[in-house]
NUDO-912870 format. One record per residue (C-alpha): residue in three letters; x, y, z. Coordinates in nm, 2 decimals. Layout:
// NUDO-912870
ALA,X,Y,Z
...
//
This chain:
// NUDO-912870
ILE,8.67,-7.53,-7.23
ALA,8.68,-7.18,-7.02
THR,9.02,-7.07,-6.95
SER,9.11,-6.78,-6.71
SER,9.35,-6.49,-6.81
ALA,9.61,-6.64,-6.60
ASP,9.60,-6.97,-6.80
ALA,9.57,-6.79,-7.14
MET,9.90,-6.61,-7.09
PRO,10.22,-6.79,-7.23
TRP,10.42,-6.97,-6.99
ASN,10.77,-6.89,-6.91
PRO,10.94,-7.21,-6.76
SER,11.20,-7.00,-6.58
ASN,10.92,-6.87,-6.37
GLY,10.80,-7.21,-6.26
PRO,10.42,-7.31,-6.30
PRO,10.17,-7.07,-6.30
SER,9.97,-7.03,-5.98
GLY,9.63,-7.16,-6.00
SER,9.72,-7.40,-6.29
PHE,9.69,-7.79,-6.29
PHE,10.04,-7.79,-6.20
ALA,9.95,-7.67,-5.87
GLU,9.65,-7.85,-5.82
ALA,9.85,-8.16,-5.89
GLY,10.06,-8.09,-5.60
THR,10.36,-7.96,-5.78
ALA,10.55,-7.70,-5.55
VAL,10.53,-7.36,-5.67
SER,10.78,-7.08,-5.57
SER,10.62,-6.73,-5.50
VAL,10.85,-6.48,-5.61
PRO,10.70,-6.10,-5.55
THR,10.71,-5.88,-5.83
PRO,10.92,-5.58,-5.73
LEU,10.76,-5.23,-5.71
SER,10.88,-4.93,-5.93
GLU,11.00,-4.65,-5.70
ALA,10.71,-4.42,-5.83
THR,10.45,-4.69,-5.73
ALA,10.63,-4.77,-5.40
ALA,10.59,-4.41,-5.32
VAL,10.22,-4.38,-5.39
ALA,10.18,-4.66,-5.17
ARG,10.34,-4.53,-4.90
LEU,10.13,-4.20,-4.93
PRO,9.88,-4.15,-4.65
PRO,9.51,-4.12,-4.75
ARG,9.40,-3.77,-4.86
LYS,9.21,-3.58,-4.63
PRO,8.86,-3.41,-4.79
ARG,8.91,-3.10,-4.92
ARG,8.76,-2.80,-4.73
GLU,8.54,-2.56,-4.90
LYS,8.72,-2.22,-5.01
ARG,8.52,-1.92,-4.92
LYS,8.64,-1.57,-5.09
PRO,8.81,-1.35,-4.82
TYR,8.57,-1.11,-4.66
VAL,8.58,-0.75,-4.80
ARG,8.43,-0.50,-4.58
PRO,8.19,-0.28,-4.70
PRO,8.15,0.09,-4.58
GLN,7.86,0.12,-4.36
LYS,7.66,0.32,-4.62
ASP,7.66,0.00,-4.83
ILE,7.54,-0.21,-4.56
ASP,7.28,0.05,-4.46
ALA,7.14,0.06,-4.83
ILE,7.12,-0.32,-4.85
PHE,6.93,-0.35,-4.50
ALA,6.71,-0.04,-4.62
ARG,6.58,-0.28,-4.89
MET,6.47,-0.56,-4.68
ARG,6.14,-0.59,-4.57
GLY,5.91,-0.81,-4.30
THR,6.04,-1.11,-4.16
PHE,6.29,-1.15,-4.41
GLY,6.45,-0.83,-4.31
ASP,6.43,-0.93,-3.94
LEU,6.60,-1.26,-4.01
CYS,6.88,-1.10,-4.16
THR,6.92,-0.84,-3.90
THR,6.91,-1.12,-3.65
ALA,7.19,-1.30,-3.82
LEU,7.41,-0.95,-3.81
GLU,7.34,-0.90,-3.44
THR,7.42,-1.26,-3.31
MET,7.63,-1.42,-3.59
MET,7.41,-1.70,-3.62
ARG,7.44,-1.93,-3.89
LEU,7.17,-1.93,-4.16
VAL,7.07,-2.31,-4.11
GLU,7.06,-2.21,-3.73
LEU,6.80,-1.90,-3.77
ARG,6.61,-2.06,-4.05
LEU,6.50,-2.37,-3.82
LEU,6.50,-2.20,-3.52
GLU,6.16,-2.29,-3.31
ARG,5.99,-2.05,-3.11
PRO,6.03,-2.25,-2.78
ASP,6.40,-2.25,-2.84
ALA,6.40,-1.85,-2.83
THR,6.42,-1.83,-2.48
ALA,6.47,-1.48,-2.27
GLU,6.86,-1.56,-2.28
GLY,6.92,-1.64,-2.63
ALA,6.87,-1.87,-2.91
ARG,6.92,-2.26,-2.78
LEU,7.12,-2.45,-3.04
TYR,7.11,-2.86,-2.99
ASP,7.36,-2.93,-3.28
GLN,7.60,-2.67,-3.38
LYS,7.88,-2.71,-3.66
ASN,8.11,-2.84,-3.43
GLY,7.85,-3.09,-3.27
LEU,7.81,-2.90,-2.95
PRO,7.47,-2.75,-2.75
ALA,7.50,-2.40,-2.68
VAL,7.29,-2.05,-2.62
VAL,7.36,-1.78,-2.85
PRO,7.26,-1.44,-2.63
TRP,7.05,-1.18,-2.78
THR,7.14,-0.83,-2.82
ASP,6.88,-0.57,-2.72
LYS,6.80,-0.52,-3.12
ALA,6.78,-0.90,-3.15
ARG,6.56,-0.94,-2.84
GLU,6.32,-0.68,-2.98
ILE,6.30,-0.84,-3.32
VAL,6.22,-1.21,-3.16
HIS,5.93,-1.03,-2.92
ARG,5.74,-0.90,-3.23
GLN,5.73,-1.23,-3.45
PRO,5.39,-1.33,-3.50
LEU,5.27,-1.66,-3.37
LEU,5.15,-1.90,-3.63
LYS,4.94,-2.18,-3.51
ASP,5.05,-2.43,-3.80
SER,5.43,-2.34,-3.76
PRO,5.70,-2.40,-3.48
PHE,5.92,-2.19,-3.61
LEU,6.04,-1.83,-3.50
PHE,6.09,-1.67,-3.87
ASN,5.80,-1.77,-4.14
THR,5.73,-1.68,-4.47
ARG,5.40,-1.50,-4.55
ASN,5.28,-1.87,-4.63
GLY,5.39,-2.02,-4.32
GLY,5.70,-2.21,-4.28
PRO,6.08,-2.14,-4.29
TYR,6.26,-1.95,-4.55
LYS,6.42,-2.15,-4.84
ARG,6.59,-1.92,-5.02
VAL,6.73,-1.69,-4.81
THR,7.10,-1.70,-4.98
GLU,6.91,-1.61,-5.33
MET,6.68,-1.33,-5.18
PHE,6.98,-1.17,-5.00
ARG,7.20,-1.20,-5.32
GLU,6.88,-1.02,-5.50
VAL,6.86,-0.73,-5.24
VAL,7.23,-0.67,-5.27
LYS,7.21,-0.67,-5.67
ARG,6.93,-0.40,-5.63
ALA,7.14,-0.18,-5.40
GLN,7.43,-0.22,-5.62
ASP,7.24,-0.13,-5.94
SER,7.13,0.17,-5.74
ALA,7.47,0.28,-5.67
GLN,7.61,0.21,-6.01
LYS,7.34,0.45,-6.16
LYS,7.45,0.73,-5.92
GLY,7.81,0.66,-6.03
GLU,7.89,0.58,-5.65
PRO,8.14,0.26,-5.56
PHE,7.97,-0.01,-5.40
THR,8.09,-0.31,-5.21
PRO,7.86,-0.62,-5.22
MET,7.85,-0.89,-4.96
ARG,7.73,-1.24,-4.91
PHE,7.49,-1.37,-4.63
HIS,7.76,-1.55,-4.47
ASP,7.97,-1.23,-4.44
LEU,7.72,-1.12,-4.18
ARG,7.90,-1.34,-3.94
HIS,8.24,-1.17,-4.04
GLU,8.09,-0.80,-3.98
ARG,7.96,-0.92,-3.67
ALA,8.27,-1.04,-3.54
ILE,8.44,-0.73,-3.66
ARG,8.23,-0.49,-3.48
TYR,8.28,-0.70,-3.15
LEU,8.61,-0.66,-3.15
GLU,8.59,-0.31,-3.23
ASN,8.34,-0.24,-2.95
GLY,8.60,-0.45,-2.69
//
Protein backbone atom coordinates (compact mmCIF):
# COMPACT_ATOMS: atom_id res chain seq x y z
CA ILE A 1 0.00 0.00 0.00
CA ALA A 2 1.43 3.38 -1.00
CA THR A 3 1.90 5.82 1.83
CA SER A 4 2.44 9.55 1.74
CA SER A 5 5.50 11.20 3.23
CA ALA A 6 3.32 12.44 6.09
CA ASP A 7 2.15 8.90 6.96
CA ALA A 8 5.71 7.65 6.87
CA MET A 9 6.79 10.11 9.56
CA PRO A 10 6.79 8.83 13.19
CA TRP A 11 3.72 9.99 15.05
CA ASN A 12 4.16 11.92 18.28
CA PRO A 13 0.98 11.46 20.39
CA SER A 14 1.46 14.82 22.08
CA ASN A 15 0.87 16.50 18.72
CA GLY A 16 -2.51 14.88 18.17
CA PRO A 17 -3.52 12.75 15.20
CA PRO A 18 -1.56 13.58 12.05
CA SER A 19 -3.49 15.64 9.51
CA GLY A 20 -4.68 13.59 6.55
CA SER A 21 -4.41 10.30 8.44
CA PHE A 22 -7.19 7.75 8.93
CA PHE A 23 -7.84 9.36 12.39
CA ALA A 24 -9.05 12.52 10.70
CA GLU A 25 -10.98 10.55 8.10
CA ALA A 26 -12.76 8.68 10.92
CA GLY A 27 -14.04 11.99 12.35
CA THR A 28 -11.58 12.30 15.23
CA ALA A 29 -11.05 15.98 16.06
CA VAL A 30 -7.59 17.22 15.10
CA SER A 31 -6.20 20.32 16.71
CA SER A 32 -4.34 22.53 14.25
CA VAL A 33 -1.35 24.10 15.96
CA PRO A 34 0.61 26.49 13.65
CA THR A 35 4.36 26.05 13.65
CA PRO A 36 5.98 29.31 14.78
CA LEU A 37 8.32 30.89 12.20
CA SER A 38 11.86 31.69 13.12
CA GLU A 39 12.75 35.40 13.25
CA ALA A 40 14.83 35.14 10.06
CA THR A 41 12.05 33.35 8.16
CA ALA A 42 9.47 35.85 9.35
CA ALA A 43 11.69 38.75 8.26
CA VAL A 44 12.04 37.29 4.77
CA ALA A 45 8.29 36.75 4.58
CA ARG A 46 7.71 40.44 5.30
CA LEU A 47 10.05 41.68 2.57
CA PRO A 48 8.37 43.32 -0.45
CA PRO A 49 8.94 41.71 -3.85
CA ARG A 50 12.21 42.69 -5.49
CA LYS A 51 12.08 45.13 -8.37
CA PRO A 52 13.83 44.04 -11.56
CA ARG A 53 17.37 45.36 -11.73
CA ARG A 54 17.96 48.17 -14.16
CA GLU A 55 20.76 47.84 -16.64
CA LYS A 56 23.85 49.64 -15.39
CA ARG A 57 25.62 51.77 -17.97
CA LYS A 58 29.13 53.09 -17.65
CA PRO A 59 29.29 56.85 -17.12
CA TYR A 60 29.94 58.90 -20.23
CA VAL A 61 33.49 60.16 -20.51
CA ARG A 62 33.35 62.96 -23.04
CA PRO A 63 36.00 62.71 -25.78
CA PRO A 64 37.68 65.83 -27.12
CA GLN A 65 36.28 67.07 -30.42
CA LYS A 66 39.33 65.83 -32.33
CA ASP A 67 38.58 62.24 -31.27
CA ILE A 68 34.93 62.55 -32.32
CA ASP A 69 36.04 63.99 -35.67
CA ALA A 70 38.49 61.11 -36.12
CA ILE A 71 35.69 58.59 -35.55
CA PHE A 72 33.25 60.18 -38.00
CA ALA A 73 35.96 60.70 -40.60
CA ARG A 74 36.19 56.92 -40.92
CA MET A 75 32.48 56.43 -41.61
CA ARG A 76 31.18 56.11 -45.13
CA GLY A 77 27.84 56.17 -46.92
CA THR A 78 24.51 55.52 -45.27
CA PHE A 79 26.11 54.19 -42.11
CA GLY A 80 27.84 57.50 -41.54
CA ASP A 81 24.56 59.32 -42.25
CA LEU A 82 22.74 57.19 -39.67
CA CYS A 83 25.36 57.88 -36.98
CA THR A 84 25.45 61.60 -37.77
CA THR A 85 21.66 61.75 -37.52
CA ALA A 86 21.88 60.07 -34.12
CA LEU A 87 24.31 62.75 -32.98
CA GLU A 88 22.12 65.52 -34.39
CA THR A 89 18.78 64.34 -32.99
CA MET A 90 19.46 62.20 -29.86
CA MET A 91 17.35 59.44 -31.41
CA ARG A 92 17.90 55.92 -30.13
CA LEU A 93 19.41 53.24 -32.33
CA VAL A 94 16.22 51.22 -32.76
CA GLU A 95 14.29 54.39 -33.63
CA LEU A 96 16.74 55.33 -36.38
CA ARG A 97 17.33 51.84 -37.66
CA LEU A 98 13.63 51.15 -38.19
CA LEU A 99 12.56 54.65 -39.20
CA GLU A 100 10.41 54.37 -42.32
CA ARG A 101 10.49 56.97 -45.06
CA PRO A 102 6.87 58.16 -44.65
CA ASP A 103 7.63 58.94 -41.00
CA ALA A 104 10.58 61.16 -41.93
CA THR A 105 8.38 64.23 -42.31
CA ALA A 106 9.39 67.81 -42.99
CA GLU A 107 9.02 68.61 -39.27
CA GLY A 108 11.01 65.67 -38.00
CA ALA A 109 10.99 61.95 -37.27
CA ARG A 110 7.54 60.70 -36.31
CA LEU A 111 7.86 58.08 -33.56
CA TYR A 112 4.87 56.00 -32.50
CA ASP A 113 6.33 54.09 -29.56
CA GLN A 114 9.20 55.62 -27.67
CA LYS A 115 10.89 53.98 -24.71
CA ASN A 116 8.34 55.69 -22.46
CA GLY A 117 5.49 54.32 -24.60
CA LEU A 118 4.39 57.72 -25.91
CA PRO A 119 4.40 59.01 -29.50
CA ALA A 120 6.49 62.04 -30.46
CA VAL A 121 8.00 64.00 -33.32
CA VAL A 122 11.75 64.51 -33.05
CA PRO A 123 12.68 67.73 -34.88
CA TRP A 124 15.49 67.77 -37.44
CA THR A 125 18.48 70.01 -37.27
CA ASP A 126 19.54 71.57 -40.57
CA LYS A 127 22.26 68.96 -40.95
CA ALA A 128 19.89 66.08 -40.17
CA ARG A 129 17.31 67.39 -42.65
CA GLU A 130 19.99 67.52 -45.34
CA ILE A 131 20.93 63.90 -44.60
CA VAL A 132 17.30 62.77 -44.76
CA HIS A 133 16.74 64.44 -48.13
CA ARG A 134 19.71 62.76 -49.76
CA GLN A 135 18.83 59.20 -48.79
CA PRO A 136 18.18 57.11 -51.92
CA LEU A 137 14.71 55.72 -52.42
CA LEU A 138 14.63 51.91 -52.62
CA LYS A 139 11.59 50.32 -54.23
CA ASP A 140 11.67 47.19 -52.05
CA SER A 141 12.45 48.82 -48.69
CA PRO A 142 10.27 51.19 -46.62
CA PHE A 143 13.18 52.23 -44.39
CA LEU A 144 15.03 55.54 -44.56
CA PHE A 145 18.53 54.19 -43.84
CA ASN A 146 19.33 51.09 -45.90
CA THR A 147 22.36 48.87 -46.32
CA ARG A 148 23.88 48.29 -49.74
CA ASN A 149 21.84 45.11 -49.99
CA GLY A 150 18.63 46.86 -48.99
CA GLY A 151 16.86 46.73 -45.65
CA PRO A 152 17.76 48.17 -42.24
CA TYR A 153 21.15 47.92 -40.56
CA LYS A 154 21.47 45.07 -38.06
CA ARG A 155 25.03 45.52 -36.73
CA VAL A 156 25.22 49.23 -36.01
CA THR A 157 26.68 48.82 -32.52
CA GLU A 158 29.37 46.43 -33.74
CA MET A 159 30.17 48.56 -36.80
CA PHE A 160 30.45 51.67 -34.66
CA ARG A 161 32.79 49.85 -32.27
CA GLU A 162 34.99 48.77 -35.18
CA VAL A 163 35.26 52.34 -36.47
CA VAL A 164 36.18 53.61 -33.00
CA LYS A 165 38.84 50.89 -32.73
CA ARG A 166 40.44 51.98 -36.02
CA ALA A 167 40.51 55.59 -34.89
CA GLN A 168 41.99 54.56 -31.54
CA ASP A 169 44.68 52.40 -33.16
CA SER A 170 45.65 55.28 -35.42
CA ALA A 171 45.99 57.65 -32.47
CA GLN A 172 48.04 55.16 -30.47
CA LYS A 173 50.48 54.68 -33.36
CA LYS A 174 51.11 58.41 -33.26
CA GLY A 175 51.51 58.32 -29.49
CA GLU A 176 48.41 60.45 -29.01
CA PRO A 177 45.77 59.94 -26.29
CA PHE A 178 42.33 58.87 -27.42
CA THR A 179 38.98 58.66 -25.63
CA PRO A 180 36.66 56.03 -27.15
CA MET A 181 32.89 56.26 -27.20
CA ARG A 182 29.90 53.97 -27.76
CA PHE A 183 26.96 54.49 -30.08
CA HIS A 184 24.71 55.24 -27.10
CA ASP A 185 27.14 57.99 -26.09
CA LEU A 186 25.99 60.00 -29.10
CA ARG A 187 22.83 60.80 -27.12
CA HIS A 188 24.89 62.08 -24.20
CA GLU A 189 27.09 64.14 -26.48
CA ARG A 190 24.10 65.74 -28.15
CA ALA A 191 22.51 66.54 -24.77
CA ILE A 192 25.72 68.26 -23.62
CA ARG A 193 25.92 70.31 -26.82
CA TYR A 194 22.28 71.31 -26.45
CA LEU A 195 22.95 72.61 -22.94
CA GLU A 196 26.13 74.37 -24.04
CA ASN A 197 24.25 76.18 -26.79
CA GLY A 198 21.48 77.25 -24.44
